[in-house]
Structures are given as structure tokens and as C-alpha cells.
C-alpha positions in Angstrom: -44.3 -61.5 -249.5 -41.4 -61.3 -252.0 -39.9 -58.0 -253.1 -37.4 -56.4 -255.4 -36.1 -52.8 -255.3 -35.2 -50.8 -258.4 -33.5 -47.4 -257.7 -31.7 -44.6 -259.5 -28.1 -43.7 -259.0 -28.6 -40.9 -256.5 -26.9 -41.3 -253.1 -30.1 -40.4 -251.4 -31.9 -43.2 -253.3 -29.3 -45.7 -252.2 -29.8 -44.6 -248.6 -33.6 -45.0 -249.0 -33.1 -48.4 -250.5 -31.0 -49.7 -247.6 -33.5 -48.4 -245.1 -36.4 -49.9 -247.0 -34.6 -53.3 -247.3 -33.9 -53.4 -243.6 -37.5 -52.6 -242.8 -38.8 -55.3 -245.2 -36.5 -58.0 -243.9 -37.6 -57.1 -240.3 -41.2 -57.8 -241.5 -40.1 -61.2 -242.9 -40.3 -60.2 -246.5 -38.0 -62.1 -248.9 -35.9 -60.4 -251.6 -36.6 -62.0 -255.0 -35.3 -60.2 -258.1 -36.9 -62.6 -260.6 -40.5 -63.3 -259.4 -41.4 -60.7 -256.7 -44.9 -59.9 -255.6 -44.0 -56.2 -255.0 -41.5 -54.0 -256.8 -40.4 -50.9 -254.9 -39.2 -48.1 -257.3 -37.1 -45.4 -255.8 -36.6 -42.5 -258.3 -38.4 -40.7 -261.1 -40.3 -41.8 -264.1 -37.2 -43.0 -265.8 -36.5 -45.4 -263.0 -40.1 -46.6 -263.2 -39.7 -47.3 -266.9 -36.5 -49.2 -266.1 -38.3 -51.3 -263.6 -41.1 -52.0 -266.1 -38.5 -53.1 -268.6 -36.8 -55.4 -266.2 -40.1 -57.1 -265.2 -41.9 -56.7 -268.5 -42.7 -60.4 -268.7 -44.6 -60.4 -265.3 -46.2 -56.9 -265.3 -49.7 -58.4 -265.0 -48.7 -60.2 -261.8 -46.9 -57.7 -259.7 -47.7 -54.5 -257.7 -45.4 -51.5 -258.0 -44.8 -49.2 -255.0 -43.2 -46.0 -256.4 -41.3 -43.7 -254.1 -40.4 -40.2 -255.3 -36.6 -39.6 -255.4 -35.2 -37.5 -258.2 -36.7 -35.9 -261.3 -40.3 -35.1 -262.4 -42.6 -38.0 -262.0 -46.2 -38.9 -263.0 -45.8 -42.5 -262.0 -43.5 -41.9 -259.1 -45.1 -38.7 -257.7 -47.5 -40.6 -255.4 -45.5 -41.6 -252.3 -42.6 -40.4 -250.1 -40.3 -42.6 -248.1 -42.1 -41.4 -245.0 -45.3 -43.1 -246.3 -43.8 -46.6 -246.5 -44.6 -47.8 -243.0 -48.2 -46.9 -243.5 -48.3 -48.4 -247.0 -46.8 -51.7 -245.7 -49.3 -51.9 -242.9 -52.2 -51.8 -245.4 -50.7 -53.2 -248.6 -52.9 -56.3 -248.7 -56.1 -54.3 -248.2 -55.4 -51.2 -250.4 -56.9 -50.9 -253.8 -54.1 -50.2 -256.4 -54.1 -47.4 -259.0 -54.3 -49.0 -262.4 -52.3 -47.6 -265.4 -53.1 -48.7 -269.0 -50.5 -50.1 -271.3 -50.3 -50.7 -275.0 -49.5 -54.1 -276.5 -47.1 -53.9 -279.4 -46.8 -57.4 -280.7 -45.6 -59.2 -277.5 -44.2 -56.2 -275.7 -46.1 -54.1 -273.1 -45.6 -50.3 -273.6 -45.9 -48.0 -270.7 -45.2 -44.6 -272.3 -44.8 -44.9 -276.1 -43.5 -46.9 -279.0 -41.5 -45.1 -281.6 -41.1 -46.4 -285.2 -38.3 -44.2 -286.6 -36.0 -43.9 -289.6 -33.5 -41.2 -289.1 -31.6 -41.8 -292.4 -34.4 -41.8 -295.0 -38.1 -41.4 -294.9 -40.0 -44.2 -293.2 -42.6 -45.8 -295.4 -45.4 -47.6 -293.7 -49.0 -48.5 -294.2 -51.2 -47.6 -291.2 -54.2 -49.8 -290.8 -57.1 -49.3 -288.4 -59.3 -52.4 -287.8 -58.1 -53.8 -291.2 -58.8 -50.6 -293.1 -56.1 -48.4 -294.6 -55.8 -45.0 -293.0 -52.7 -43.8 -294.9 -49.4 -44.7 -296.3 -47.0 -42.7 -294.2 -43.7 -41.2 -295.3 -41.6 -39.2 -292.9 -39.3 -39.5 -290.0 -41.5 -41.7 -287.9 -44.7 -42.7 -286.1 -45.2 -42.6 -282.3 -48.0 -44.3 -280.4 -48.5 -42.9 -276.9 -50.4 -44.0 -273.8 -52.2 -41.5 -271.6 -49.3 -41.7 -269.2 -46.8 -41.2 -271.9 -48.8 -38.3 -273.5 -47.0 -35.7 -271.2 -43.5 -36.7 -272.4 -42.2 -37.2 -275.9 -45.7 -36.9 -277.4 -46.3 -33.5 -275.8 -43.0 -32.2 -277.1 -44.2 -33.1 -280.6 -47.5 -31.3 -280.3 -49.5 -34.4 -279.3 -52.6 -34.3 -277.0 -52.2 -34.5 -273.2 -54.6 -37.3 -272.3 -56.4 -37.1 -268.9 -58.3 -40.4 -269.3 -56.1 -43.0 -267.7 -57.2 -46.3 -269.2 -59.2 -46.1 -272.4 -57.4 -43.9 -275.0 -54.1 -43.8 -276.9 -52.8 -41.7 -279.7 -50.7 -41.8 -282.9 -48.4 -38.9 -283.9 -46.7 -38.3 -287.2 -43.1 -37.1 -286.9 -41.9 -34.8 -289.7 -44.3 -36.2 -292.4 -43.5 -35.6 -296.1 -46.0 -32.9 -297.3 -45.9 -31.5 -300.8 -48.1 -31.3 -304.0 -47.4 -35.0 -304.8 -47.8 -36.6 -301.4 -49.6 -35.8 -298.2 -50.8 -37.6 -295.1 -53.3 -36.7 -292.3 -50.6 -34.7 -290.5 -52.6 -34.6 -287.2 -52.7 -36.6 -284.0 -55.1 -39.5 -284.1 -56.9 -40.7 -281.0 -57.9 -44.3 -280.6 -60.2 -46.0 -278.1 -59.7 -49.4 -276.4 -61.7 -51.1 -279.1 -59.3 -50.1 -282.0 -56.6 -52.3 -283.3 -53.8 -50.6 -285.3 -51.4 -52.3 -287.6 -48.2 -50.6 -289.0 -46.8 -52.4 -292.0 -43.2 -51.4 -292.7 -42.7 -51.2 -296.5 -39.0 -50.5 -296.5 -37.4 -52.0 -293.3 -33.8 -50.9 -293.9 -32.6 -48.6 -291.0 -35.9 -48.6 -289.2 -35.7 -48.5 -285.4 -38.3 -49.7 -283.0 -38.0 -48.0 -279.5 -40.4 -49.2 -276.8 -40.1 -46.8 -273.9 -36.4 -46.7 -273.3 -35.6 -50.1 -275.0 -34.5 -50.5 -278.6 -36.2 -53.6 -280.1 -35.8 -55.6 -283.2 -38.1 -55.1 -286.2 -40.3 -58.2 -286.5 -39.4 -60.5 -289.4 -42.8 -59.9 -291.1 -42.3 -56.1 -290.7 -45.7 -55.9 -289.0 -46.4 -54.2 -285.7 -49.8 -54.7 -284.1 -50.8 -52.1 -281.5 -53.8 -52.0 -279.2 -54.7 -51.4 -275.6 -53.7 -54.2 -273.2 -56.4 -56.2 -271.5 -54.7 -55.8 -268.1 -53.3 -52.7 -266.4 -50.2 -52.1 -264.3 -51.0 -51.8 -260.6 -49.5 -49.2 -258.3 -50.0 -48.8 -254.6 -50.3 -45.2 -253.5 -51.0 -43.7 -250.1 -52.7 -40.7 -251.5 -54.3 -42.0 -254.7 -57.6 -40.3 -254.0 -55.9 -36.9 -253.5 -53.2 -36.7 -256.1 -55.1 -36.5 -259.4 -53.5 -36.2 -262.8 -55.0 -32.7 -263.1 -53.1 -31.7 -260.0 -49.9 -33.2 -261.3 -50.3 -31.4 -264.6 -50.9 -28.1 -262.8 -47.9 -28.4 -260.6 -45.4 -29.5 -263.3 -46.5 -27.7 -266.5 -48.2 -24.5 -265.4 -47.4 -21.4 -263.3 -51.0 -21.2 -262.1 -51.8 -21.7 -258.4 -54.2 -24.6 -257.9 -57.6 -23.9 -256.4 -58.1 -25.0 -252.8 
């Protein structure tokens, strides 16, 4: 098996990385930072997104093994370093957790894609399955996966999506709203069957941010967004026990979970 390790900058994470690397080498694993079979992520969700960015071109072909070390994590809240020996013993037999992604043109989106103009109102036509929903004017549009719905989207009054693989949403950021111009001004939920097109009408100063990466606006000013056909695969020791509801409860509420 070939592996790569992506970690955050904490000293504790470096120590974990060194211990993990020694263990993998002792099991005859080979380090390969270009085409690994497994990617071990040591950190929080930011580190996971960094790993997904590094290996974006082979996301369909690899398995991620997240290890919690650092900040709040939905993707990385599944395993602890103490679980690794057990995970390695069963890694070829274990059924992975699958996380949905969006396809934005040729890029795979884990959390969200932001289409933003911070200098002047963004102007863009939003098409759903070839039909015009609206011509948007405002600061920007955000498309969020279910995994990303608890981050930037939540902070802008988006829905928190429990469904892991079949739903994504669009949010309007600071839309123009007056007696002469008005848009829907509400989150829109899409299913896996929907295909959305955003046609940028005035491209100057428009920024495209995919997760943590700033991307170039396509030459034709058209961004096609839909659910990906394949999901990202994660290995977790406790996938059947650590549900999204439990993670939401522990991170965002002060309520004690039921036993």
C-alpha cells in the first residue's frame, strides 16, 4: 500500500505524523506523495480541505484516514491516533464513509464554492436545468454541500443539511433589494438530479473561491454546478456510532445528548 500524510502545524501533530510513519514503514507501506492509495490527515477540517486540494485530481481513487488533532472537525472527528493500529489491521475489509462533493466545472468541491464581488454588485444569471431562476445582483452566491453547510453557509443563515449525499444549497450574500430590483432572497435546496449554471454578466473583479483555493474565472464566464457522481471515501473506526446528529449536538448546542 502507498500512503501520504498531510498534517497541520501543531507540534503534537508532527509527533503523531512521525509515529504513524514509523508504524506504516514497519508494515511495508511505501510513502508516495503523488499517487497514494491512502491519505492520512492529522488535524481539523482545515487540514482535511488542504489534503483534498493537494489531491483534487485523484479524489475518486484514494481513501482518506482522518485523525483528530486540532480544531473542530466534522470530517476529522472520527478517529484518534490510538485507533490507528486497529484501523490498519482492518483497512482492506472496512466499508468507508462516503462524503458527497460538488462538481464546479472541472473542480471537486468539498465544502462550498463562493462566487463573490467585493468591489461592486455581482451580476449573474442563475439557471436551473436550463431555466432562468433569477438574475442576481449583490455581493455573491455560495453553493454548499451537506458537509459544508455547518460552516460558511450556516454563518450566513443557510440550512444545516443532515443528508450526506443527495442535497446541496445556494445562498445569496447581501442581495440588492429595493422597489426596482429584487431576487428570491432565500436559500435554495437542490437535489442530485439538478444542474445549476451561473452565467457571470460582468466578470471584472469577480472571485471564485473553491473551499480554501482561489480559482480563475472561466473564459466563457460560465460555472456549471452539480452533485458529483462519485463520493470521497473516509475510513473511520466508529462510523456507525458517530453520527452527524451527535457531532452537531456536541459542537453547536449546550444540550446533553440522550443516552
